C-alpha positions, 0 to 999 in steps of 0.5 A, a space after each residue: 676611812 672611818 673605824 667602822 668601814 675599816 672593821 668591815 673591810 677587815 672582816 670581809 678580808 678575813 672571811 674570804 681568807 678563811 673560805 679560800 684556805 679552808 677549801 683546799 681542792 676548790 681554791 687556786 694559787 691565785 685565790 690564795 694569793 688574792 686573799 693574802 693580799 686583801 688581808 695585808 691591804 686591810 691591815 695596812 690602812 688600819 688606824 694607828 693604835 694609841 701608844 700605851 705607857 709601859 706597865 708600871 709607868 705612872 701617868 704624868 698630868 700637867 697643871 696639877 
C-alpha cells in the first residue's frame, strides 16, 4: 500500500469515527466498535516512521 493510499484509508476511518461518536443517539454499540476497529486497522498498516536521533545528538557521516 502506498503512502497516499494509507493516508486516504486513515482519513476515511477518522471521519467515520468522528461521525459515529458525534451521533450519540443514532449510533449503536456496533457502529462505535466498528469505527474503533477501522481506526486501529488503519494505524497498524501505517508505514514505520524513520528513527530520529535524540535531540542534541550529532549525525555521523561515513567517508568524510
